[in-house]
C-alpha positions in Angstrom: 0.0 -15.5 20.9 -3.2 -15.0 19.2 -3.6 -18.2 16.4 -5.6 -18.8 13.6 -6.4 -14.7 13.7 -6.4 -13.3 9.9 -5.1 -9.5 9.3 -4.9 -7.7 6.3 -3.1 -4.4 5.2 -4.2 -1.2 2.7 -1.2 1.5 2.0 -1.9 4.8 1.0 1.2 7.4 0.2 4.3 7.1 -0.1 7.4 4.2 -0.3 8.1 4.8 3.1 4.8 3.7 4.2 5.0 0.7 2.3 8.3 0.2 4.1 6.7 0.7 7.4 3.5 -1.4 6.8 5.9 -4.2 5.4 7.6 -3.5 9.4 4.2 -3.9 11.1 3.0 -6.9 9.1 5.6 -8.9 10.4 4.9 -8.0 14.1 1.8 -9.6 13.4 3.2 -12.8 11.7 5.6 -13.3 15.0 2.5 -12.7 17.1 0.5 -15.6 15.4 -1.6 -13.8 13.0 -1.8 -15.1 9.2 -1.7 -12.0 6.9 -3.9 -12.0 3.9 -4.8 -10.4 0.7 -7.3 -7.2 1.7 -9.7 -9.1 -0.1 -9.8 -12.0 1.7 -12.3 -12.1 5.2 -9.7 -10.5 7.3 -10.5 -10.0 11.3 -8.5 -7.3 11.2 -7.4 -4.7 8.7 -4.9 -2.2 9.2 -4.9 1.2 6.7 -2.1 3.3 6.7 -2.6 6.4 5.7 -1.5 9.5 3.9 -2.0 13.3 4.4 0.3 14.5 1.6 -2.2 13.7 -1.1 -5.5 15.1 -1.3 -8.4 13.7 0.3 -7.1 11.9 2.7 -10.4 11.6 4.2 -12.6 10.4 1.6 -9.8 7.7 0.4 -9.3 6.4 4.3 -13.4 6.3 4.2 -13.8 4.2 1.4 -10.6 1.8 2.5 -12.6 1.5 5.3 -16.1 0.8 3.3 -14.6 -1.7 1.3 -12.7 -3.8 3.9 -16.1 -3.8 5.6 -17.8 -5.4 2.3 -15.3 -8.5 2.6 -15.5 -9.3 6.6 -18.8 -6.9 7.7 -17.6 -7.7 11.6 -13.5 -6.8 10.9 -11.7 -5.0 13.5 -10.6 -1.9 11.7 -7.3 0.1 12.9 -5.8 3.9 11.5 -2.3 4.4 11.0 0.0 6.6 9.4 0.1 10.6 8.9 -3.4 11.2 8.9 -4.0 9.4 11.8 -1.6 11.4 13.8 -3.1 15.0 12.2 -6.8 14.1 12.6 -7.6 11.5 15.0 -10.9 12.6 15.8 -12.0 12.9 12.5 -11.5 9.6 11.7 -13.5 8.4 14.8 -16.1 9.5 12.7 -15.7 7.3 9.8 -18.1 5.0 10.2 -16.6 0.8 11.3 -13.2 2.3 12.7 -12.2 0.8 15.9 -8.9 2.4 16.7 -6.8 5.1 15.2 -2.9 5.1 16.1 -0.5 7.3 16.0 3.3 8.2 15.0 5.0 6.5 17.6 1.8 3.9 18.6 1.7 2.3 15.3 4.8 0.8 16.0 3.4 -1.0 19.2 0.3 -2.0 17.6 0.1 -5.7 18.7 0.0 -4.3 22.6 -3.0 -2.0 21.5 -4.8 -4.9 19.8 -5.2 -7.3 22.3 -9.1 -7.3 22.2 -10.8 -7.6 19.0 -14.1 -6.5 20.5 -15.7 -3.5 18.8 -16.6 -0.6 20.6 -19.4 1.9 20.2 -16.8 4.9 19.9 -13.4 3.8 18.1 -10.3 4.3 20.3 -7.3 6.3 20.0 -3.8 6.2 21.2 -1.8 8.9 19.8 0.8 11.4 21.8 1.8 15.0 21.1 4.0 14.4 17.8 7.0 16.6 19.9 7.4 13.6 21.8 7.9 10.8 18.7 11.5 10.9 19.1 12.5 7.4 18.7 13.6 5.6 15.0 11.9 2.4 14.6 13.8 0.5 11.8 11.3 -1.2 8.4 11.8 -2.3 5.2 9.2 -3.9 2.2 10.0 -7.6 1.6 7.7 -9.6 0.2 5.6 -8.2 -2.2 8.2 -6.9 -5.1 11.1 -7.4 -6.5 12.7 -4.0 -4.6 13.1 -3.4 -1.1 11.9 0.0 -0.1 15.0 0.3 3.3 13.8 3.4 5.8 16.7 4.8 6.8 15.1 8.0 8.4 12.4 9.7 9.3 10.9 12.4 10.5 12.2 16.3 9.1 13.2 19.3 10.5 12.1 21.9 7.4 9.7 24.0 7.7 7.9 24.7 4.0 5.0 26.5 4.2 2.6 23.8 2.3 3.9 20.5 4.6 2.3 19.0 7.4 5.0 16.6 7.5 6.8 17.6 10.3 2.9 17.8 12.5 2.9 14.0 11.5 5.7 12.5 11.6 8.2 14.9 13.9 11.8 16.2 14.2 14.2 14.2 11.8 15.9 10.9 13.3 17.8 8.4 11.7 19.2 4.5 12.1 22.1 3.8 12.9 24.9 2.5 9.8 25.1 -0.6 11.8 21.6 -1.0 11.9 21.1 -0.3 8.3 23.8 -2.8 7.7 22.4 -5.7 9.5 19.0 -5.1 7.8 20.4 -4.8 4.2 21.9 -8.4 5.5 18.4 -9.9 6.0 17.4 -8.2 3.0 20.1 -9.9 0.8 19.3 -13.2 2.2 16.0 -12.9 1.1 16.9 -13.0 -2.4 16.1 -9.1 -3.3 18.5 -8.0 -5.7 17.7 -3.6 -5.1 17.2 -1.6 -2.1 15.7 1.4 -2.7 17.0 4.0 0.4 13.8 5.9 1.7 12.9 8.5 4.3 11.2 11.6 5.0 14.3 13.5 4.3 16.8 11.3 3.2 20.0 13.3 3.0 19.2 14.5 6.6 21.0 11.1 7.3 22.9 10.7 10.5 21.2 13.5 12.8 21.0 12.0 16.1 20.6 13.6 19.5 21.5 16.9 17.6 25.1 15.8 16.8 25.6 14.5 13.3 27.5 11.6 14.1 27.5 10.0 10.1 26.2 11.6 7.2 24.4 10.0 4.6 27.5 9.9 2.4 29.2 7.8 5.3 26.3 5.7 4.7 26.0 4.9 1.1 30.2 4.4 1.1 29.6 1.5 3.5 26.3 0.0 1.5 28.3 -0.1 -1.8 30.9 -2.3 0.5 27.9 -4.6 0.8 27.8 -8.5 -0.8 24.8 -9.8 -2.6 23.2 -6.7 -2.8 23.1 -5.5 -6.8 21.8 -2.6 -6.9 21.0 0.4 -4.4 18.8 3.4 -5.7 18.5 6.4 -3.7 14.7 8.1 -3.5 14.1 11.1 -3.4 16.8 13.9 -2.0 16.5 17.2 -1.3 18.9 19.6 -3.8 20.6 21.3 -1.1 21.6 17.8 0.5 22.7 16.5 -2.3 26.4 17.0 -2.4 29.0 16.8 -5.5 30.5 14.7 -3.4 27.3 12.1 -3.5 27.1 12.8 -6.9 31.0 11.9 -7.4 30.3 9.0 -5.5 27.3 7.6 -7.5 29.2 8.1 -10.7 32.1 5.8 -10.1 29.6 3.2 -8.0 29.5 -0.1 -9.5 25.5 -0.4 -7.1 24.3 2.7 -6.9 22.6 3.2 -9.8 22.7 6.4 -12.4 18.9 7.7 -10.9 18.2 10.9 -8.9 14.6 12.1 -7.6 15.2 15.6 -6.6 12.2 17.7 -5.2 12.3 21.2 -7.4 8.5 22.4 -6.1 8.1 25.2 -8.0 10.9 27.1 -10.8 10.0 30.7 -10.0 11.8 32.3 -7.2 9.1 33.9 -6.1 7.0 30.9 -5.0 10.3 29.1 -4.0 10.5 31.7 -1.8 7.1 31.7 0.0 7.5 27.8 0.1 10.4 28.2 2.1 12.2 25.8 0.5 16.1 26.1 1.4 17.8 26.3 -1.8 17.5 28.8 -5.0 16.9 28.1 -8.6 20.7 28.4 -9.5 21.9 25.6 -6.8 19.1 23.6 -8.4 20.6 24.0 -12.2 23.8 23.5 -10.6 23.3 20.1 -9.0 21.4 18.9 -12.4 24.0 19.8 -14.3 26.8 18.3 -12.7 25.3 15.2 -12.6 24.7 14.8 -16.2 28.2 16.0 -16.8 29.2 13.4 -15.1 26.6 11.0 -15.9 25.2 11.8 -19.5 22.6 9.0 -19.2 21.7 9.6 -15.5 17.6 9.7 -14.9 16.2 12.6 -13.6 13.0 12.9 -11.5 11.3 16.2 -9.9 8.9 16.7 -7.7 6.3 20.3 -8.9 4.0 21.6 -7.4 1.0 23.9 -9.1 -1.3 26.4 -7.8 0.2 27.7 -4.6 -1.1 30.7 -3.7 -0.2 33.9 -5.4 1.4 31.7 -8.2 0.3 34.0 -11.0 0.3 32.9 -14.6 3.8 34.3 -15.6 5.2 32.3 -12.2 4.0 29.4 -13.7 5.5 30.1 -17.0 8.5 30.7 -15.2 7.9 27.4 -14.1 7.4 25.7 -17.3 9.7 27.3 -19.2 12.5 26.3 -16.4 11.8 22.7 -16.5 11.1 22.3 -20.5 15.2 23.3 -20.8 16.2 21.3 -17.9 17.6 18.0 -18.8 15.6 16.1 -16.9 14.1 12.5 -17.3 10.3 12.9 -15.9 7.8 15.0 -13.3 5.4 13.9 -10.5 3.3 16.5 -10.6 1.3 17.7 -7.0 -1.8 20.0 -7.2 -1.2 22.5 -4.4 -4.1 21.4 -1.7 -4.3 23.4 1.7 -3.1 21.6 4.6 -4.7 22.9 8.0 -2.3 24.3 10.8 0.5 25.1 7.9 1.1 28.8 6.9 0.6 28.6 2.7 -3.4 27.7 4.2 -3.9 31.4 5.5 -1.9 33.4 2.5 -4.0 35.2 -0.1 -4.8 35.0 -3.2 -5.7 31.6 -3.5 -5.3 29.7 -7.1 -8.5 28.6 -8.6 -9.1 24.8 -8.6 -9.8 25.1 -12.6 -6.3 27.0 -12.9 -4.7 24.3 -10.6 -6.1 21.5 -13.1 -5.2 23.2 -16.6 -1.6 23.8 -15.1 -1.2 20.2 -13.8 -2.4 19.1 -17.0 0.1 21.2 -18.7 3.3 20.0 -16.7 1.7 16.2 -17.1 1.9 16.6 -20.6 5.7 18.0 -20.3 6.3 14.7 -18.2 5.8 12.7 -21.0 7.5 14.5 -23.1 10.5 14.6 -21.1 10.2 10.9 -20.6 9.7 10.2 -24.2 12.8 12.4 -25.0 15.0 10.7 -22.3 13.7 7.0 -23.3 14.7 8.5 -26.9 18.4 8.8 -26.1 18.6 5.0 -24.6 17.4 3.4 -27.7 20.2 1.0 -29.4 22.0 1.3 -26.1 22.3 -1.6 -23.7 21.6 -2.3 -20.1 21.2 -4.5 -17.2 17.1 -5.2 -16.7 16.1 -6.2 -13.3 12.7 -7.6 -14.1 9.8 -7.4 -12.0 6.9 -10.4 -10.7 4.1 -8.6 -12.0 2.7 -9.4 -15.7 -0.5 -9.0 -17.3 -1.8 -9.5 -20.7 1.5 -12.0 -21.6 3.4 -9.3 -20.8 5.8 -8.3 -17.9 8.0 -5.3 -16.9 11.6 -4.0 -15.6 13.8 -1.9 -14.9 16.9 -0.5 -16.3 19.5 1.1 -13.7 18.6 4.5 -15.0 14.8 3.3 -14.7 13.7 3.0 -18.0 10.9 0.6 -17.6 11.2 -2.4 -20.1 8.3 -4.0 -21.5 9.3 -8.1 -22.7 6.7 -11.6 -23.2 6.3 -12.8 -20.0 8.4 -15.3 -18.7 8.7 -16.7 -15.3 12.1 -17.5 -15.2 13.1 -14.0 -15.5 11.5 -12.7 -12.1 14.1 -11.2 -10.3 16.6 -11.9 -12.5 19.3 -9.0 -14.1 19.3 -9.5 -17.4 21.5 -7.7 -19.9 19.3 -6.5 -23.0 19.6 -3.8 -26.3 17.0 -1.3 -25.9 14.7 -1.3 -29.2 12.5 1.1 -29.3 9.4 3.3 -27.2 6.1 1.4 -27.3 2.5 2.9 -27.9 2.0 2.7 -24.3 5.4 4.6 -23.0 8.1 1.6 -22.1 10.7 0.1 -23.9 11.2 -3.2 -26.0 14.0 -4.9 -25.8 16.1 -7.9 -26.7 18.6 -9.6 -24.8 21.7 -10.0 -25.5 21.8 -13.8 -26.6 18.6 -14.5 -26.8 15.3 -12.8 -28.3 13.1 -11.6 -25.4 10.1 -9.9 -27.6 9.3 -9.0 -31.1 
């Protein structure tokens, strides 16, 4: 066992990455390392990377540079999607000592038996086709909510996406294992769990035989004691069944909040993206949710600037989203990815047009969020308050994902309080008063 060695972490990308970073951190703790802040002088830095966001190489390079500022002789290990896709590119980043692929990152302690820096970075990475084991993980200790990974990989072949190449085929945890982890999380005092995965609704595929479904999982989780809230992260519209929506509508633990990727409101572009649904299905899902849960928050992923997206195609997306009863957008500007079908498609969109369309949708998102918040004024809701605070204020979220801002009070951290929602503040958050006691004026 290594004693008195310090390790620090930096995570780029999605909630799934955060859950996996926490799982890897617990391996280091078990091995005798002390986990410290990134700004501390650590012996080992582990940087968990993403390939979905643009400029993965620049971001990785910058984080490595910052780590070496804090600890010039530290051992730098790169893991995550970027590490699986482009390990040799990463070895050219000055200061990197080791690159671990999608499977190897979960065996990081064994690979770190020798912390001696070498002339060239070591690479441990197997063909993604051989990565078929599910490794459980969850984030804890750094936030009020825990992100629990229940599924990994993807069998879809969207023309713009490298995730199947970075994470492999779809695979899931067992319901029994998930319940055991939830019990551990509950024992730590966490009150909300966010279920995460690459293709979450695909939960249950095990060796090509669907033993359990995502619906089976949420039914079991709804019975768990000790967790107040479950939140479903991003789920594909073709996998978000009416059965799941019906269940969430009557559940006391699953909150009225869905994040449903759309990617484009243009039928033509949806086809070019090789998405597995049509616009009509998406509309049906949103309308059905709002029929059962009028106060439900619905978030949407959308990509702008996809090859062949004409001005009229973009307007189809804009107008569709403007008319749809949704609550906010996550806007992604299309960027080319090697080894994807889209990267070789004709009619590339200029960077200026991509940026212009992205700006328009960000403005629309702000408008949608404000309109949704407006419907919540003078309603009562339970807020789970976060530990983070700034300038004398702290924040928390209602079940339907309205962000509440109140005067900082350490006694509120990780507490559920019933409040009355007052008004939308200049920063876009909402003020509230506790039903029994004034929290903010």
